N, C-alpha and C positions, 0 to 999 in steps of 0.2 A: 421416326418420331417416338416410337415406343422405347427405343434404346436410350434416347436423350432423357425421356421421362424417368426411366429407372435410375439413370446416373444422377439426376437432379433430386432423387428421393432415396438417399442411401439407407434410410431406416426401413424402407418397404420390405426387403427380403426378410428381415427379422420379424416384422409385423405379420407377414404372411405365415411364417413358421409358428408364431405364437397363436394366431387365430385359427389356422386350419391344420397345423401339424406337418406341413410340407417341409421336406429337408432340401435346402438349397445350398449349392456350393458357393462359398464366398471366397474372395481372393485370399490366398495363403492357407486355405483349409485343405486337408487331405481328403481325397475321394474315398479312401478305404480305411476303415478302422480294423482293429484286430478281430479275428473270427476263427472258429474251429469247426472242422468237419470230421465227424466220426465215421470212418469208412471201413466197410467190410472187404477184406482181400480175397475171400473165398478159401477153399480148403487146401490149396497148394498149387495147382496148375495156374501159372500166371495168366493164361488166356481166359480164365474164368472171372477175371476182374471185369466190372461193368465199364461201359464207355464213360459214364458220368464220373465214376471213381478215377479213371485214367485222366480225364480232363482236369479234375481238381488237383491231382498229383503234379501235373505240369505247371499249375499256377501257384503251388504252395511255396512258402518260404522255408518251412520246417516240417519234417515227417517224424513223428514219434511212433515207432513200430514195435509190435509184439514178437514174441519168440516164434509163433506159428506162421509168421509171414515168410514165404519161401525165398531162398537165395535167388532163384530165377527171377522172381518179381523185383526184388531189390536191385538186381543188376540192370533192370530195364529203366530204372528211375534216372532222371537227369543228373549228370555228374555234379552240377553246381548246387543241387539241392542239399540242404543241411539235413542229415539223417541221423537220428539218435535211437539207440536201442533201449527200450524200457521193458523188456520182456520178463516174464515170470514162468519158471518151471517148478515142478514139485520140490519144495524145500529150498529153492534157489531163486531169489528175487533180486533183480538189478536195482529196482526201486520199489518202495512200498506203494500201495495204492494211494495213500494219502500224498506221498511225494509226487506221484504222477499227476494227481489232480491239481496240486499246487503249481507244477510245471506248466500244465496246460493254461491255467489262469495267468501266470506270470508272462508267458510268451505272447499270449493274445493281448494282454494289457500293454505290451511293448509295441503293438501295432502289426504283429505278424499274422500271416495266413497259415494256420497250423492244420495239418492232416494227422489225425490220430488213427493209424492204420492197424486194424485188428484182423487176426485170422478168422475165417468163416464169416459169420454175420454178427454185427455189433450187439444185436438184441438177444443172442443165444449164448448164455454163460460167458459173457465177455466183460461184465462189470461196467457196461456203458451207463447204466442208471446212476451209479455213483459219480461218474465223471460229468454227466449232464447236470446233475444236481449242483456240483461245484461250480460249473460254468454259469448256470442260472443264478445262483446266489451271488456271483461276482458281476452279474450284468453283462456277461460275454455272449454275443450272438453265436449260435451254433446250429448245425444241421446234421442229419444222419443219412448216410448212403448205405442201403442194405447190401449184403454180400451173400453168396451161396454158402449155406451152412454145411458142415462136414458130413452130416447124415445124407444130404442130397447128393454130394459128391460121391460118397460111398455107394449109394444106390446106382448111380450112373456108371461108375467105373467097374463095379463088381457085378452088376446085373441083378442085384437083390432089390426087389420092390419093397417100398416101405409099407404100402397097403396092397391088399389083394381082395378081389370080390369074394373069393372062396374062404378066406381064413383071417383077414385082417381089415377091419373097417375103420381103424384109427391107429395113430402112432403117438407114442409119448417119449419126449426127450427128458432124460434124467441126468443130473450131475452127480458124479461119484465123489466130488470134492465139495463138501458142505462148508459153510462159514465157520462152524465149530467142528473140529476134526472128529469129535465123538458122535456127532449127529449121523443118523442113517435114515434112508427113505422109509416110507410106510410099505414094508415088504408085502404084507397081507393084501394091501390095496393093489400093488403092482401085479401080484400073482392072480388076483381076481380079474383084473383088467385083461391079462393075457388069456385067461380062460374064455373071456367074452370077445375075443378077436382083436386084441390090441398088440401092436408091435412095440417092444421096448428098445430104446437106443440109449446106451449109457455113454456119456462123454467123460473123458479124463478118468477112466476107470481101470486102466491096465494094471496098475499096482494093487488094485483091490479086486481083481477078477475072481480069485479063489473065494474071497469073502462074499462077493455078489452071488456066485453060484451056490454057496452054502446057504445063504439066507433065502434065496428063491426056493431051493429044494426043501429047506426047513419049513417053509410056509405053504408047501403043497404043490409046487410046480413039478411036472413029470420029469423024470431023469432023462428021458429021450427027447426033450424039447430042443429043437435045432438052435444053434448059436453060431454066430460068425464074429471073428475079431479081425479088424483091418487096421494095419499100421500105415502111416504116411499116405493118407487117402489122396488119390488123383495125381500123385507124383511118380516119377520114374522108379523110385525104390519102394513103391507100394507092395505090401505083402498081405496075404489073406490066409486065415486058417478057419476052417469050418469043423463043427463037431456037434456034440450034444451037451446038455447041461452037466452031465456026469463026467465028461472027459475033456472038455474044452480047455480047462485051466492047465492040465498036464500037457496038452498039445501045444499050447502057446508057450509054456515054459521051455519046451524042447526046442522051439524056434528062437528063443532068446530075444523076443521083441523088446525094443527100447522105447517105443512110443514116438510121437503121440498116436493113440489108437482109439478106435470106437468099438463098442460091443453091441451087437444086434441080437436080440433074443426074440424068437417067435417063429411061427410056421412059415413066414415069408422066406426064410433062409432056404427052405426046401424048394422054393419056386425060383431059385436063381437061374438066370439065363446066361448063355455064353456070349457076352458082348465082346467087342474087339476095340479096346481103347486105342490101340496102335493106329486105327483108321484116323483118329483125330490128329495124331502127329503127322501122318502122311498128308492130310489135307493142309496142315500148316506148312509142310515142306513144299508142296505144290504151289502154294501162294508165294513162295520165295521169302517168307518172313515169319519168324516165330515171335509173336507178340504184336503190339499195336503199331 
């Protein structure tokens, strides 16, 4: 009887939507409109991707991925999935940030489910705020899925704690790549924080390592402050160099790091423990499957 009543009153679904805001599926209407998910891929190891992120990648029509998304993770994605590289490295941009924002809006407006896949966490130096603003202004529905940021991956794979009860009560993430190339951090404030028990982690600072060390020393940081530089965090080709503020730049130059790399400055570096990341790969091998 209810079914016949609804059929006899074709205006009712629209009336309900207007009165209470309910969204009802009418004949000939699509169940899904375009949408975007900004997803963190983690620092490199494909198994650090979250289950939620993995599920969304299986459902996506299009993935727009950054330079820092690992080849291992890309190889695990469905072959039918449309994958487009929109990465940016120092001085080399496949697309400008404005072009990426326009592409997200255009593809979502075409009705696609788009995953914007970013290395690390979308909220940590990944310019997600600009992309979210563009989507919001265009009326596109979007959501964010967090990822493991590179500093956390470094801590786990290298055994360097980011905080320590004896010497570091806080940690600060600093970008070495400012919007204006001439801009620099407040070095005096960073040095003061380190003296008060703060760990400093510089992202995207490999090419500015010598400058970072000079500025910190020039504002009063001790020459023997422990420093670690880690390249390709959590990946098989990860490399680590440890030293002190006065010699770390020369040590890294001798190893000819290419990046991406993180710089950790603080007494926590002296508290490094001997973790065995190989145990994680052994566990994956025992399960008979590397990946999801």
